[in-house]
C-alpha positions as CSV (number, residue, x, y, z in Angstrom):
1,M,0.0,0.0,0.0
2,S,1.0,3.6,-0.3
3,P,3.6,4.9,2.3
4,D,1.9,8.3,2.1
5,L,-1.2,7.2,4.0
6,P,-2.1,9.2,7.1
7,E,-1.7,7.7,10.5
8,L,-4.6,5.6,11.6
9,V,-5.9,5.4,15.2
10,L,-8.3,2.6,16.0
11,T,-10.1,3.5,19.2
12,G,-12.7,1.7,21.3
13,A,-11.8,-1.8,19.9
14,R,-11.5,-5.0,21.7
15,V,-8.5,-6.9,20.5
16,F,-7.6,-10.5,19.6
17,D,-3.8,-10.2,19.0
18,G,-3.4,-13.3,16.8
19,V,-2.8,-15.6,19.8
20,R,-4.8,-14.3,22.7
21,Y,-8.0,-12.3,23.4
22,L,-6.9,-9.1,25.1
23,G,-10.3,-7.4,25.4
24,A,-10.4,-3.6,25.6
25,V,-6.8,-2.4,25.5
26,G,-7.1,1.2,24.4
27,D,-6.0,2.7,21.1
28,V,-4.1,1.0,18.3
29,L,-1.9,3.4,16.3
30,V,-0.8,2.6,12.7
31,S,1.8,4.5,10.8
32,D,3.7,3.8,7.6
33,G,1.9,0.5,7.2
34,R,2.9,-0.9,10.7
35,I,1.4,-1.0,14.1
36,V,3.2,1.5,16.3
37,S,1.5,1.0,19.6
38,V,-1.3,-1.0,21.3
39,G,-2.9,0.5,24.4
40,G,-3.4,3.8,26.1
41,T,-4.9,6.9,24.5
42,V,-3.4,8.2,21.2
43,R,-4.2,11.3,19.3
44,T,-2.0,12.6,16.5
45,D,-2.5,15.6,14.2
46,G,-4.0,14.6,10.8
47,A,-4.6,11.0,11.8
48,E,-7.7,9.1,10.6
49,V,-9.6,8.0,13.7
50,V,-11.9,5.0,13.5
51,D,-14.3,4.4,16.4
52,C,-14.6,0.6,16.7
53,D,-17.4,0.9,19.2
54,G,-16.5,-2.3,21.2
55,A,-16.2,-4.6,18.1
56,L,-13.4,-7.0,17.7
57,L,-10.2,-5.9,15.9
58,L,-8.0,-8.8,14.9
59,P,-5.1,-9.5,12.4
60,G,-6.1,-10.1,8.8
61,F,-7.2,-13.6,8.1
62,V,-4.8,-15.6,5.9
63,D,-6.1,-18.5,3.9
64,A,-3.5,-21.2,3.8
65,H,-5.2,-23.3,1.1
66,V,-7.3,-21.6,-1.5
67,H,-7.8,-21.3,-5.3
68,P,-8.7,-17.6,-5.9
69,V,-8.3,-17.5,-9.7
70,L,-10.5,-20.6,-10.1
71,G,-13.0,-19.3,-7.6
72,G,-13.1,-15.9,-9.3
73,I,-13.7,-17.5,-12.7
74,E,-16.5,-19.6,-11.3
75,R,-18.1,-16.5,-9.9
76,L,-18.0,-15.0,-13.4
77,T,-19.5,-18.2,-15.1
78,C,-22.2,-20.7,-14.2
79,D,-21.7,-20.6,-10.4
80,L,-23.8,-23.1,-8.5
81,S,-22.0,-22.8,-5.2
82,G,-24.4,-20.4,-3.5
83,L,-27.6,-22.3,-4.5
84,P,-29.7,-24.6,-2.3
85,V,-28.2,-28.1,-2.4
86,D,-30.9,-29.8,-4.6
87,R,-31.2,-31.1,-8.1
88,A,-34.0,-28.7,-9.2
89,S,-32.1,-25.6,-8.2
90,Y,-29.0,-26.6,-10.0
91,L,-30.8,-27.6,-13.2
92,A,-32.9,-24.4,-13.2
93,H,-29.8,-22.2,-12.8
94,V,-27.8,-24.0,-15.5
95,G,-30.8,-23.7,-17.9
96,S,-31.1,-20.0,-17.2
97,Y,-27.4,-19.4,-17.5
98,A,-27.2,-21.3,-20.8
99,A,-30.2,-19.4,-22.2
100,S,-28.6,-16.0,-21.3
101,R,-25.3,-16.9,-23.0
102,P,-26.3,-18.2,-26.4
103,E,-22.9,-17.1,-27.8
104,L,-20.9,-19.6,-25.7
105,D,-19.6,-22.7,-27.5
106,W,-19.5,-24.5,-24.1
107,V,-21.5,-24.0,-20.9
108,Q,-18.9,-24.1,-18.1
109,G,-19.0,-23.5,-14.4
110,G,-19.2,-25.5,-11.2
111,G,-19.9,-25.6,-7.5
112,W,-22.5,-28.4,-7.3
113,A,-22.6,-30.6,-4.2
114,M,-22.7,-34.4,-4.6
115,A,-25.3,-34.6,-1.8
116,A,-27.9,-33.2,-4.2
117,F,-28.0,-36.4,-6.2
118,P,-28.6,-40.1,-5.4
119,G,-25.2,-41.6,-4.6
120,G,-23.6,-38.3,-5.3
121,L,-24.0,-38.8,-9.1
122,P,-25.9,-36.6,-11.4
123,T,-26.3,-37.8,-15.0
124,A,-25.8,-36.5,-18.5
125,A,-29.5,-37.2,-19.2
126,E,-30.5,-34.7,-16.5
127,L,-28.1,-32.0,-17.8
128,D,-29.5,-32.6,-21.3
129,T,-32.9,-31.5,-20.2
130,V,-31.6,-27.9,-19.7
131,V,-28.7,-27.7,-22.2
132,A,-28.5,-30.1,-25.1
133,D,-27.6,-27.9,-28.0
134,R,-23.9,-27.6,-27.0
135,P,-21.5,-29.3,-24.6
136,A,-21.7,-28.5,-20.9
137,A,-19.2,-29.3,-18.2
138,L,-19.6,-28.4,-14.5
139,V,-17.0,-29.3,-11.9
140,N,-18.3,-30.3,-8.5
141,R,-17.5,-28.4,-5.3
142,D,-14.5,-30.5,-4.4
143,H,-13.1,-30.3,-7.9
144,H,-12.4,-34.0,-8.0
145,G,-15.3,-34.7,-10.4
146,I,-17.0,-33.2,-13.4
147,W,-20.6,-33.4,-14.6
148,V,-21.1,-33.4,-18.3
149,N,-24.0,-33.6,-20.8
150,T,-24.3,-36.1,-23.7
151,R,-22.9,-33.5,-26.2
152,A,-19.7,-33.1,-24.1
153,L,-19.3,-36.9,-23.9
154,D,-19.6,-37.1,-27.7
155,V,-17.2,-34.2,-28.3
156,A,-14.6,-35.8,-26.0
157,G,-15.1,-39.2,-27.6
158,I,-16.0,-40.9,-24.3
159,T,-17.9,-44.2,-25.0
160,R,-18.3,-47.6,-23.3
161,D,-15.0,-48.6,-24.9
162,T,-13.1,-45.7,-23.2
163,R,-10.8,-47.1,-20.5
164,D,-10.5,-45.6,-17.1
165,P,-7.2,-43.9,-16.5
166,A,-5.0,-45.2,-13.7
167,D,-5.8,-42.2,-11.5
168,G,-9.5,-41.8,-12.2
169,R,-12.8,-43.4,-13.1
170,V,-15.7,-42.9,-15.6
171,E,-19.1,-43.5,-14.0
172,R,-21.0,-46.1,-16.0
173,D,-24.4,-47.8,-16.0
174,A,-25.0,-51.5,-15.8
175,A,-24.4,-51.8,-19.5
176,G,-21.1,-50.0,-19.3
177,E,-22.3,-46.8,-20.9
178,P,-20.9,-43.5,-19.5
179,T,-23.5,-41.8,-17.3
180,G,-22.1,-38.3,-17.1
181,V,-19.7,-38.0,-14.2
182,L,-15.9,-38.3,-14.5
183,H,-13.7,-38.6,-11.3
184,E,-10.1,-37.5,-10.7
185,G,-7.8,-38.2,-13.7
186,A,-10.8,-39.2,-15.9
187,M,-11.7,-35.5,-15.9
188,D,-8.8,-35.0,-18.3
189,L,-10.8,-36.8,-21.0
190,V,-13.1,-33.8,-21.1
191,L,-10.7,-31.1,-20.1
192,A,-8.6,-32.0,-23.1
193,V,-11.3,-30.6,-25.4
194,L,-12.7,-27.9,-23.1
195,P,-11.8,-24.3,-24.1
196,L,-9.2,-22.9,-21.6
197,P,-9.6,-19.4,-20.1
198,D,-7.5,-16.9,-21.9
199,A,-5.1,-14.5,-20.2
200,E,-7.7,-11.8,-19.8
201,E,-10.2,-14.2,-18.3
202,L,-7.5,-15.5,-15.8
203,Y,-6.7,-11.9,-14.8
204,A,-10.4,-11.1,-14.3
205,G,-10.8,-14.2,-12.2
206,L,-7.8,-13.2,-10.0
207,L,-9.2,-9.7,-9.4
208,E,-12.7,-11.0,-8.7
209,G,-11.2,-13.6,-6.4
210,Q,-9.1,-11.1,-4.6
211,R,-12.1,-8.7,-4.2
212,H,-14.2,-11.5,-2.7
213,L,-11.5,-12.6,-0.3
214,H,-10.8,-9.1,0.8
215,S,-14.5,-8.6,1.5
216,L,-14.3,-11.5,4.0
217,G,-11.3,-10.1,5.8
218,I,-8.6,-12.1,4.0
219,T,-5.5,-10.1,3.6
220,G,-3.2,-12.9,2.3
221,W,-3.3,-16.5,1.1
222,Q,-1.5,-19.5,-0.3
223,D,-2.7,-20.4,-3.7
224,A,-2.7,-24.2,-3.5
225,I,-2.2,-24.8,-7.2
226,V,-0.2,-22.6,-9.5
227,G,0.2,-24.7,-12.6
228,A,-1.8,-26.4,-15.3
229,Y,-4.5,-28.5,-13.6
230,A,-8.1,-29.5,-14.2
231,G,-8.8,-27.3,-17.2
232,M,-6.9,-24.3,-15.7
233,Q,-3.8,-22.7,-17.2
234,D,-0.8,-21.9,-15.1
235,A,-1.8,-18.7,-13.1
236,G,1.9,-17.8,-12.4
237,P,2.0,-15.3,-15.2
238,T,-1.3,-13.9,-14.0
239,Y,0.0,-13.3,-10.5
240,L,3.2,-11.8,-11.9
241,R,1.2,-9.3,-14.0
242,A,-0.9,-8.3,-11.0
243,A,2.2,-8.0,-8.8
244,R,4.0,-5.8,-11.3
245,S,1.0,-3.6,-12.0
246,G,0.1,-3.1,-8.3
247,D,-3.3,-4.7,-8.7
248,L,-2.3,-7.5,-6.3
249,T,-3.1,-6.0,-2.9
250,A,-2.9,-9.2,-0.9
251,T,0.3,-10.9,0.0
252,V,0.4,-14.3,-1.7
253,V,2.5,-17.5,-1.7
254,G,2.0,-19.6,-4.8
255,A,2.3,-23.4,-4.5
256,L,3.6,-24.6,-7.8
257,W,1.9,-27.7,-9.1
258,W,3.8,-31.0,-9.0
259,E,2.8,-32.9,-12.1
260,R,2.2,-36.5,-11.0
261,E,2.7,-37.8,-14.5
262,R,6.4,-36.7,-14.3
263,G,9.3,-37.4,-12.0
264,L,12.2,-35.7,-10.4
265,E,13.3,-34.0,-13.7
266,Q,10.6,-31.4,-13.0
267,V,12.4,-30.0,-9.9
268,A,14.6,-27.9,-12.2
269,D,11.5,-26.5,-13.9
270,L,10.0,-25.6,-10.6
271,V,13.2,-23.7,-9.6
272,E,13.0,-21.8,-12.9
273,K,9.3,-20.9,-12.2
274,R,10.1,-19.8,-8.7
275,E,12.6,-17.3,-10.1
276,A,10.4,-16.2,-13.0
277,Y,7.1,-15.7,-11.1
278,S,8.2,-14.2,-7.7
279,H,7.8,-10.5,-7.6
280,G,6.6,-8.0,-5.0
281,R,3.6,-9.4,-3.2
282,F,3.8,-12.8,-4.9
283,A,6.3,-15.5,-4.0
284,A,6.2,-18.8,-5.8
285,T,8.1,-20.6,-3.0
286,S,5.9,-23.6,-2.3
287,V,5.2,-26.8,-4.2
288,K,1.8,-28.6,-4.1
289,I,1.8,-32.4,-4.3
290,M,-1.7,-34.0,-4.4
291,Q,-1.1,-37.4,-2.8
292,D,-4.6,-38.7,-2.8
293,G,-8.2,-37.9,-3.7
294,V,-11.4,-37.5,-1.6
295,A,-13.4,-39.9,0.5
296,E,-16.8,-39.2,-1.2
297,N,-15.7,-40.9,-4.4
298,G,-13.5,-43.5,-2.8
299,T,-10.2,-42.0,-4.0
300,A,-8.7,-40.8,-0.7
301,A,-5.9,-43.2,0.3
302,M,-6.9,-45.4,3.3
303,V,-4.9,-47.8,5.5
304,E,-7.9,-50.1,5.4
305,P,-10.3,-50.6,2.5
306,Y,-13.6,-48.7,2.1
307,L,-16.8,-50.5,2.9
308,D,-19.7,-51.1,0.6
309,R,-23.3,-50.1,1.3
310,C,-23.8,-53.2,3.3
311,G,-20.8,-52.6,5.6
312,H,-18.5,-55.2,4.0
313,A,-14.9,-54.5,3.1
314,T,-14.3,-53.8,-0.6
315,S,-11.1,-54.2,-2.6
316,N,-10.8,-50.4,-2.8
317,S,-8.5,-48.5,-0.4
318,G,-8.2,-45.4,-2.6
319,L,-5.4,-44.0,-4.7
320,S,-1.9,-42.8,-4.0
321,F,-1.3,-40.5,-6.9
322,V,2.4,-40.4,-6.3
323,S,4.2,-43.6,-5.3
324,P,5.5,-43.5,-1.7
325,A,9.1,-44.0,-3.0
326,L,8.8,-41.2,-5.6
327,L,7.1,-39.0,-3.0
328,R,10.1,-39.4,-0.6
329,S,12.6,-38.6,-3.3
330,A,10.5,-35.6,-4.6
331,V,10.1,-34.1,-1.1
332,A,13.9,-34.5,-0.4
333,A,14.8,-32.9,-3.6
334,L,12.4,-30.0,-3.1
335,D,13.5,-29.5,0.5
336,A,17.1,-29.4,-0.7
337,E,16.2,-26.6,-3.2
338,G,14.6,-24.5,-0.4
339,F,11.0,-25.1,-1.4
340,Q,8.2,-25.5,1.1
341,V,6.2,-28.6,0.4
342,H,2.4,-28.4,0.6
343,V,0.8,-31.9,0.4
344,H,-2.9,-32.8,-0.1
345,G,-3.4,-35.6,2.3
346,L,-7.0,-36.6,3.1
347,G,-7.1,-40.3,3.9
348,D,-5.0,-41.8,6.7
349,R,-2.7,-43.6,4.3
350,G,-2.2,-40.5,2.2
351,V,-1.4,-38.5,5.4
352,R,1.0,-41.3,6.6
353,E,2.8,-41.4,3.2
354,A,3.2,-37.6,3.4
355,L,4.6,-37.7,6.9
356,D,7.0,-40.5,6.0
357,A,8.3,-38.4,3.1
358,L,8.8,-35.4,5.3
359,V,11.1,-37.3,7.8
360,G,14.5,-35.6,7.8
361,T,13.4,-32.4,6.1
362,D,14.3,-28.9,7.3
363,P,11.5,-27.6,9.7
364,S,12.4,-24.1,8.7
365,R,10.8,-24.7,5.3
366,R,7.4,-24.8,7.2
367,H,6.1,-27.9,5.3
368,H,2.4,-28.6,5.7
369,I,-0.2,-31.2,5.0
370,A,-3.7,-30.1,4.1
371,H,-7.2,-31.5,4.7
372,L,-6.5,-34.3,7.2
373,Q,-9.9,-35.8,7.2
374,L,-8.4,-39.0,8.6
375,V,-5.2,-39.2,10.5
376,H,-4.3,-42.6,12.0
377,P,-4.0,-42.3,15.8
378,S,-0.3,-43.4,15.6
379,D,0.5,-40.5,13.3
380,I,-1.1,-37.7,15.3
381,G,2.0,-36.9,17.3
382,R,4.3,-37.0,14.2
383,F,3.2,-33.5,13.1
384,A,4.9,-31.9,16.2
385,E,7.8,-34.3,16.1
386,L,8.6,-33.5,12.5
387,G,7.7,-29.8,12.6
388,V,5.0,-30.3,10.0
389,A,2.0,-27.9,10.2
390,A,-1.5,-29.3,10.1
391,N,-3.5,-27.3,7.5
392,I,-7.1,-27.7,8.4
393,Q,-10.3,-27.0,6.4
394,A,-12.6,-26.7,9.4
395,L,-15.8,-26.1,7.5
396,W,-16.0,-29.7,6.5
397,A,-16.1,-31.1,10.1
398,C,-19.9,-31.2,10.4
399,L,-22.8,-33.6,9.8
400,D,-23.8,-32.2,6.4
401,E,-25.5,-34.4,3.8
402,Q,-22.3,-35.3,2.1
403,M,-20.8,-36.5,5.4
404,V,-23.9,-38.4,6.4
405,D,-24.8,-40.0,3.1
406,L,-21.6,-40.3,1.1
407,T,-18.8,-40.7,3.7
408,I,-19.7,-42.2,7.0
409,P,-21.4,-45.4,5.5
410,F,-18.3,-46.2,3.6
411,L,-15.8,-45.6,6.4
412,G,-17.4,-47.7,9.1
413,E,-17.9,-46.8,12.8
414,E,-14.3,-46.8,14.0
415,R,-12.9,-44.6,11.2
416,A,-15.9,-42.3,11.0
417,A,-15.4,-41.5,14.7
418,R,-11.9,-40.1,14.2
419,Q,-12.5,-37.6,11.3
420,Y,-11.0,-34.2,11.3
421,P,-9.0,-34.7,14.5
422,F,-8.3,-31.0,15.1
423,G,-8.5,-31.3,18.9
424,D,-6.1,-34.3,19.0
425,L,-3.6,-32.5,16.8
426,H,-3.7,-29.4,18.9
427,R,-3.3,-31.4,22.1
428,A,-0.4,-33.3,20.6
429,G,1.4,-30.0,19.9
430,A,0.8,-29.7,16.2
431,R,1.0,-26.2,14.7
432,L,-2.4,-25.5,13.3
433,V,-2.9,-23.4,10.2
434,A,-6.2,-22.9,8.3
435,G,-7.7,-22.5,4.9
436,S,-10.9,-22.8,3.0
437,D,-10.1,-24.7,-0.3
438,W,-12.4,-22.2,-2.0
439,P,-14.2,-22.7,-4.4
440,V,-14.6,-26.2,-2.9
441,S,-16.4,-24.5,0.0
442,T,-17.0,-20.9,1.1
443,P,-13.9,-18.8,1.8
444,N,-15.6,-17.1,4.8
445,P,-13.3,-17.6,7.7
446,L,-15.9,-16.9,10.3
447,E,-18.1,-19.7,9.1
448,A,-15.2,-22.1,9.2
449,I,-14.2,-20.9,12.6
450,H,-17.7,-21.5,13.8
451,V,-17.5,-25.1,12.8
452,A,-14.0,-25.5,14.3
453,V,-15.3,-24.3,17.7
454,H,-18.8,-25.9,17.7
455,R,-18.4,-28.8,15.1
456,M,-21.7,-27.5,13.7
457,A,-22.4,-25.3,10.7
458,Y,-24.0,-22.0,11.6
459,G,-27.6,-21.7,10.5
460,E,-27.7,-24.9,8.5
461,P,-30.8,-27.1,8.6
462,G,-30.7,-30.7,9.9
463,P,-27.9,-32.4,11.8
464,A,-25.2,-30.1,10.2
465,G,-26.5,-27.1,12.2
466,S,-27.9,-28.9,15.3
467,E,-25.9,-31.9,16.2
468,P,-22.2,-31.5,17.1
469,F,-20.0,-33.8,15.1
470,L,-17.3,-35.4,17.3
471,P,-17.3,-32.5,19.8
472,D,-14.1,-33.8,21.5
473,Q,-12.3,-32.6,18.4
474,A,-13.5,-29.0,18.8
475,L,-11.1,-26.1,19.2
476,S,-11.3,-23.1,21.5
477,L,-12.2,-19.8,19.9
478,E,-8.7,-18.4,20.6
479,V,-7.0,-21.5,19.0
480,A,-9.3,-21.4,15.9
481,L,-8.8,-17.7,15.4
482,A,-5.0,-18.1,15.8
483,A,-4.9,-20.8,13.2
484,Y,-6.6,-18.5,10.7
485,T,-4.4,-15.5,11.5
486,S,-0.9,-15.9,13.0
487,G,-0.8,-19.6,12.1
488,S,-1.5,-19.2,8.4
489,A,0.7,-16.1,8.2
490,W,3.5,-18.3,9.7
491,V,3.0,-21.1,7.2
492,C,3.2,-18.4,4.4
493,H,6.6,-17.4,5.8
494,R,5.4,-14.1,7.0
495,D,6.3,-13.3,10.6
496,D,5.4,-9.6,10.4
497,P,1.6,-9.8,10.0
498,G,-0.7,-12.2,11.8
499,T,-0.4,-10.3,15.1
500,I,-1.4,-7.0,16.7
501,A,1.7,-5.8,18.3
502,P,4.2,-3.0,17.9
503,G,6.2,-3.5,14.7
504,A,3.8,-5.9,13.1
505,A,2.4,-5.2,9.6
506,A,-0.9,-3.5,9.8
507,D,-3.0,-6.1,8.1
508,L,-6.2,-5.8,10.2
509,V,-9.8,-6.7,10.2
510,L,-12.7,-5.1,12.1
511,L,-15.7,-7.2,12.7
512,D,-19.3,-6.0,13.4
513,R,-19.2,-7.3,16.9
514,D,-17.0,-8.9,19.6
515,V,-17.4,-12.7,18.9
516,F,-16.0,-13.5,22.4
517,D,-19.2,-12.0,23.9
518,E,-21.3,-14.7,22.4
519,P,-19.1,-17.5,20.9
520,R,-22.2,-19.5,19.8
521,E,-22.9,-16.8,17.2
522,V,-19.5,-16.6,15.6
523,G,-20.9,-17.7,12.3
524,A,-23.3,-14.7,12.3
525,A,-20.5,-12.2,12.5
526,S,-19.4,-10.2,9.5
527,V,-16.5,-8.0,8.4
528,E,-16.9,-4.3,8.6
529,R,-13.5,-3.0,7.4
530,V,-10.2,-4.4,6.2
531,W,-6.7,-2.9,6.0
532,V,-3.6,-4.2,4.3
533,D,-0.4,-2.4,5.3
534,G,-2.5,0.2,6.9
535,G,-4.5,1.0,3.7
536,E,-8.1,0.1,3.5
537,V,-9.0,-2.5,0.9
């Protein structure tokens, strides 16, 4: 932000300093983009004075695992993420969008929830009822599957004779015909013929994503995939353009994409990208490795096999997208080059393989494993032992329809009872950091923090909003807020924001209330004002 900003005095606030709730401490003075003092009464000539009226002032939220360019593009296309989770709402919106954009060769978008359809599987025939004149392709919320119509199957040449790739699956009917959903690596069959966003569309997506994240109090983030993946081009040049122009107002770490079809030869390419892309507010200093998939479609890597609908063990224990041997070699090579490693580990085997690979690495790299739906009890303590951060997506730890219908029945009683073990990780000394995985789920930190504290989703109908899910794994409000502020700032290698203390960067958020007054209403709170380096965004 501009160094010519007037001094800023925030008066009448209650303060969470990034670690602890301090309550009413007096005035907070900001000058030249940094916090000068906390406490007492401050008045300086020409300063902007903001009366916080007893609301909570806290460090800017930092999202440690998010996809802003993709989220921004989805907001600008056929966005299903904000709709009621039901088939009729989705189809009506797709039909309306397609009718309003007759010039498009493809209807694209995403954000549908698997829980809206029997077995989590919509069909091409359903999509044909609202758009049949051209191909349509809609990724689901977790971005591990894509729903297509019959025209898209035809354009992609997907038939009953199409083989499943090693890292994915084509859904089929009893006769072997494709039904309209492609999982994981099978998505590439359609993505290969899908028009990619051009440079201007990518840039518009980044700016829309940044605008939306700032509106929710997010002042920095780690983009969890900077590279060509799932129909998206490499956003590295997009970030570089925004950093050079000054349009990038957040501070961002880019996690360069590890291509699982390649081997160690790509390390040199990643080093070149780090040098080419890093500029100003953007640092391409992390590498993202997706080790497994997701539980809902049976691709998260499990120690024990999934169950079938009758509760019997199957032959499927999920997918390890990178062999454990190659993963160990890759992590060692990246660590030696000074990269942080950011691993997608969702199933207990996937998490274990990631931890095994991180043995002997340099803790100063601040490596982290994201998602952590299942962590084997014997691996809980290894996070603290190895200095590996636990990157949590707290919003998912509730009894929503996807959990109840598509996950718990296929895990069994014992595994289902140890999902999202945030409390165990914290008690074992793991450093917690937090992110949203938007556009997989909302990027609103306050909604995620509500779930972390109460293991329920604020204002949601049914068990998700009324029945705590494994309440022993809940976090205190201080711990959850710390994960989303100082914790995530730390994992992004920033030690100057994330706290409210003299000398810290003035990345600040003012809420509309003090959530410590009524913690059961955290999810109802909203963001009033946001500052980055002392300048309002």
